[in-house]
C-alpha positions in Angstrom: -28.4 4.2 -20.9 -27.8 2.7 -17.4 -28.2 4.8 -14.3 -25.1 6.9 -13.7 -22.7 5.9 -10.9 -22.0 9.1 -9.0 -19.2 9.7 -6.6 -19.1 12.8 -4.6 -16.1 14.0 -2.6 -17.6 15.4 0.7 -16.2 18.7 1.7 -15.1 19.4 -1.8 -16.7 21.1 -4.8 -15.6 18.2 -7.0 -18.1 15.7 -8.3 -17.3 12.8 -10.5 -20.1 11.2 -12.6 -19.4 8.1 -14.5 -22.0 6.8 -17.1 -21.9 3.2 -18.0 -23.9 1.6 -21.0 -23.4 -2.0 -20.0 -22.7 -4.1 -16.9 -19.5 -5.3 -18.4 -18.2 -1.9 -18.9 -19.1 -1.1 -15.3 -17.1 -4.1 -14.1 -14.0 -3.0 -16.1 -14.1 0.8 -15.2 -15.4 0.8 -11.7 -12.2 -0.4 -10.0 -10.2 2.3 -11.8 -12.7 5.0 -11.0 -12.9 3.9 -7.4 -9.1 4.2 -7.1 -9.1 7.6 -8.7 -11.8 8.7 -6.2 -9.9 7.2 -3.3 -6.7 9.0 -4.3 -8.6 12.3 -4.6 -10.5 11.8 -1.4 -7.4 11.2 0.6 -6.5 14.2 2.8 -3.9 15.2 0.3 -1.1 13.3 -1.3 2.0 13.8 0.6 5.0 14.7 -1.5 8.4 14.3 0.2 10.5 15.5 -2.6 14.0 15.1 -1.2 13.2 12.6 1.5 13.6 8.9 1.0 11.1 6.1 2.1 12.8 5.6 5.5 12.8 9.3 6.4 9.3 9.7 5.2 8.1 6.8 7.4 10.1 8.3 10.4 8.5 11.7 9.9 5.0 10.2 10.0 5.6 9.0 13.5 3.3 5.9 13.5 5.8 3.4 11.8 8.2 3.0 14.7 7.9 -0.9 14.7 8.5 -0.9 10.9 11.5 1.3 11.3 13.0 -0.9 14.1 12.3 -4.0 12.0 14.0 -2.5 8.9 17.0 -1.6 10.9 17.3 -5.0 12.6 17.0 -6.8 9.2 19.7 -4.5 7.7 17.4 -3.1 5.1 17.8 0.6 5.8 20.4 1.1 3.1 18.3 -0.7 0.6 15.2 1.4 1.3 17.3 4.6 1.4 18.7 3.5 -2.1 17.8 4.8 -5.6 14.6 2.7 -6.0 12.0 3.3 -7.1 10.2 1.1 -4.5 6.6 0.7 -3.5 6.4 -0.1 0.1 3.2 -1.3 1.8 4.0 0.0 5.4 2.1 -1.5 8.3 1.3 0.9 11.1 2.4 0.2 14.7 -1.2 -0.8 15.4 -1.0 -3.4 12.6 2.2 -4.9 14.2 0.3 -5.1 17.5 -2.3 -7.3 15.8 0.2 -10.1 15.2 -0.2 -13.2 17.3 1.5 -13.0 20.7 5.2 -13.7 20.4 5.3 -13.5 16.5 7.0 -10.1 16.4 9.5 -11.0 19.0 10.3 -14.3 17.1 10.7 -12.4 13.8 13.1 -9.9 15.5 15.3 -12.8 16.7 15.3 -14.5 13.3 16.9 -12.0 10.9 16.2 -14.2 7.8 12.5 -14.5 8.5 12.3 -10.8 9.5 14.0 -9.7 6.2 11.6 -12.0 4.2 8.6 -10.6 5.9 9.7 -7.0 5.3 10.6 -7.7 1.6 7.1 -9.1 1.2 5.9 -5.6 1.7 8.1 -4.2 -1.1 7.4 -4.1 -4.9 9.9 -2.7 -7.3 8.9 0.4 -9.2 6.5 3.2 -8.1 3.0 1.7 -8.1 0.4 4.5 -7.4 -3.2 3.8 -6.3 -4.5 4.3 -9.8 -2.0 1.7 -11.0 -3.1 -0.7 -8.3 -6.7 -0.5 -9.5 -5.6 -1.8 -12.9 -4.1 -4.9 -11.1 -7.5 -5.7 -9.5 -7.6 -9.5 -8.9 -4.1 -9.9 -10.1 -0.9 -10.6 -8.2 2.3 -8.6 -8.1 5.7 -10.1 -7.3 7.3 -8.7 -4.2 11.0 -8.2 -3.4 10.8 -11.3 -1.3 9.9 -13.4 -4.4 6.3 -14.4 -3.6 3.3 -12.8 -5.2 0.9 -10.5 -3.3 -2.7 -10.3 -4.4 -4.2 -6.9 -5.3 -7.9 -6.4 -4.9 -10.4 -3.6 -5.1 -13.0 -3.8 -2.4 -15.6 -1.1 -3.0 -13.7 2.0 -3.1 -10.7 0.6 -1.2 -7.6 -1.2 -2.1 -6.5 -4.5 -0.4 -3.2 -6.2 -0.7 -3.6 -9.8 0.5 -5.3 -9.4 3.9 -4.4 -5.7 4.5 -6.4 -2.7 3.7 -4.7 0.3 2.3 -5.7 3.1 4.7 -3.6 5.9 3.0 -2.2 5.7 -0.5 0.3 7.5 -2.5 2.7 9.0 0.0 5.5 10.0 -2.3 9.1 9.8 -1.3 12.2 10.7 -3.4 12.8 7.0 -4.1 9.3 5.6 -4.4 5.9 5.5 -2.8 4.4 4.3 0.5 0.9 2.9 0.9 -0.2 2.6 4.6 -1.7 -0.7 5.5 -3.6 -2.0 8.5 -2.2 -5.5 8.8 1.3 -7.1 8.5 1.5 -9.4 5.5 3.4 -12.7 6.1 4.9 -14.5 3.1 3.4 -17.8 2.2 4.7 -20.6 4.5 5.6 -18.3 7.4 
């Protein structure tokens, strides 16, 4: 039997031990196990039972640029709608990393702004464990283009963005916080 892969959640009494018999099995199960560990290691899944994606983002306080862009693009009613939606929400710091003038240009071009924001939205509730199953595959966004999902160690990446907090549950879907703004192909 191969040496066990052991994940420990520091500050917790929970230990997960995975035993793999073959390297191929390790390749198939490690991304799923990593996502499960990531979801458990997060400082608690946030459940906003009667609060939609927009209100959940507002309550967090670090998505002001995203909120303003959604309002400017006229997407607030959509993201307050029934859903379910999965939204990869960039932090204010992620928007600050855009090249100089890019955000201002997007805010002036409502079509481009709407496309960029919809590139962060996937229909359905896609939880971190589900994302792990998509490792190396693409998922169609509401904008129409595909976004590539990858497991990097125990973390999740969507295109060039790292998921820094996963599974923030809202009444109409789920938010995954990301550290970069994703631009649709050709932007």
